[in-house]
N, C-alpha and C positions, 0 to 999 in steps of 0.2 A: 526834573522836579522830584523833591523828596516828599511824597504825600504821607499824611498821617490819618489815622481812622479810628473812630469809635464804633464798636459793633455790639448790638444788643439782639438777643434772641427774641423772635416774635412768632405769632402763630403761623405765619407763612414761610418762616425760615430764619434768615439772618438779615437784620437791617443795618447798613453801613452808611455812615456819613463820613466822607473823606474831605480833607482840606489841604491845599498847598500853602504852607506857612509863609511863603514868600509873596505870592500874589494874593492870597486870601481866597482863591477860587474854591467853591464848595461843589461837591457832587454827592448824589444820593442814589443808592441802589438797594435792592432787595434780592438776596441770593438764596438759592435753595440749599447749598452746602457750605461747610466751613472752609473746605479747600478753595471754593471760588472766592471767598473773602480775601485770600492771599494772592490768588492767581489772576483775578479779573481786573482789567485796567480801570482806574489807575492802581498799580500795585503798591501798597503802602509800605513804608519803611518801619512804622510802628503801628500796631493794632492794640488799642485798649479794649479789652473783651470782658463782658459781664458773664463770666462762666468760670467755676472752680478750675484752677490749674494746680496740680499737686494734690493727691488724695492720701488721706491718712490710713494706717493699717487699722486703727480703732480709735473711737472717741472723736471729740470736736477738734477742729484745727485752731491753733493759737490765733491766726489771722481773723477768724470768724468771731472769736470772742472779743478780740480788741475792737473789731469794726462795730459790733453791737454796742460796746461801751461808748465809742465816739459819737454814734448817731442817736443815742438816747431813745426818744420816743419813736424813732423810725426803725428800731432794732429787729422788729419781726420781718424786715425785708431781707435779712441775711439768712438764707436757708442753709442748713447744715450740708456740707459736702458729703457726697457719698464716700463710704469707706471702700478701699480698693477691691476687697473681695466681693463687694455687693454691686459694683458698678455694671456688671454684666447680667444682673438679675433680669429675668423675663417678665416678672410681674412685681407689683408693690408688695404683695404677700411674701414673695421670695426674698426681696430686698429687706423687708422688715424682719424676717426670721434671721437672716444672715447678720444683720446689724445688731439685732438684740443679743445674738450669741457672742458677739465680739465686744459691743459697747454697753450693752444693757439698756439701750434706748431703741425705739422703733422708728419707722420712716413714715412721715405723713404723706398723704396723697399729693399735697402741693410740693413737697420736696422731691417726690418720685417723679413729678412732672418734668423736671429738668434732666433726668438721668440719660435719656436718648442723646441730648445735646452734649452732656458731659462725656459720654463715650466717644462721640464724634471728635471733640477736641482732644480727648486723651490719645485716641488712636493716631490723630494727626501728629501730635507732639512726639509720639513714639517712633513715627516713620519718616519725619521731615525735620532736618536739622535747621533749616531756615525758620520754621515755625517756632522752634524753641528759643530763637533770638528775637523774633518779631512779635509774638503774642505776650501780652501782659494781662494778668488778671486784675481788673478794676471793678469796683462796686459803685454803681451810679449814686447811691445815697451817701456814700463816703465821699465821692467826688463833689456832690452838691454841698455836703458839709464843709469841705475844704474851700470851695469856691465862695461859699456864703460866710467867709471869715471865721470858719471853724465853728459854725453854729448850725445845728440840725434844722432841716426844713420843718416848718410849724405844722403843716397839714400833709396827710397822705397823698400820694401821687394820683390816685383815682378820683379824689375829690376836686371840684372846680377850683377851690381856693388853692389846692396843692398844685394843680396844673398852672394856675396863674403865677404863683411865686417862682416856679421853675422856669416858665416862660419868659419872666422878667429878666432872669439872668441870661438866658439864651439869647433874647433879642438885644440886650445891652451889648453883648460880645458880637453877634453875627448880624444884627440888623432886624428891623421890623418885617414880619411876614415870613421868617425863616421856617416856621412850623409848616405853614401852607406850602412853601416851596419844597420842603422835604417830603411832605405827603404825596404830591403829585397826583397820580390817578389811583393810588393804592386805597382800598377800601379799609374802614376802621375795623372791621372784623378780621383783617389780615394783618394790619399795622396800626396799633392804638396810638393815641397822642402821647401817652406816657412812654411808649417804646421810643418814639422819636426824641423826646426830651432826654431819656436815659442815654441814648447814643451820643447826643450832643454833650452831655456831661462826661462821658467817657472820652470824647474827642478833646475836650478841655484838658483832661489828664494826659492824654496822648502828647499833647503839646508840651506839658510839663516834663514828661519822660524824654522827649526829643531834646529839650534844652537843659536837661540835667538837674532840673529843679524839684524833682519828685521825691517823695518819702515812701516808706513801706510800713505796713502793719504785718507782723512786729518789725522792729528795726533790724534784728538779725534773724531772718527767717530760716527754720529748718527745711530740710528737703525730704521728699517722700522716697519710697522704695525705688523709683525710677530715676531719681536725681533732680526731680522738679522742685523748684522752691515753692513752699506753701506760704504765700504772702498776697496781700492786697495792696496794690500801688495807688497812691493818690498824689 
């Protein structure tokens, strides 16, 4: 079976929703490391991941600018990717100083919050050739935009109305109760409802990638200093 996966970072690690596109079987798991996302059964053929892949030397990435334009009122959900020289910063203050010196803008606490996971993904891509062909950067709000006939979600994902509109898409595709099935015994403090819905949106794009129906922002993405494409796939 050629499993596909959508993976979203959460407080407890990485939440993975996997699906066999032939049988439709779903599996849900929460892993501590990004390496386990690739190695833990069922090993996925395609992983749609909500984490920057490809880091700029300075300034914003073109894909992030394009993503914000697509999703309109949901644009604040696209965090700036770390510049490569700041990715190893030991504190937000250090990351902020490095980024200001290169780009003229600082690093918010919210943006710095993903740096550890960005480093983990970047390290894996540098050391694992399979990861470079398996992992695709996908943004959940861009996926929801594409899924919703290229119309941005009306409400933020933390609001009850926002959860409902995203859950409607998820249940129409995967069946009623899929959110409860995905949650299992995991507590909301470790795995929020919006983490589950984001992972499902990423899985939707993983299917598009596997079927060759995907597109990218931008259409002709540049590469970073390590040869990784700086793109968001949808």
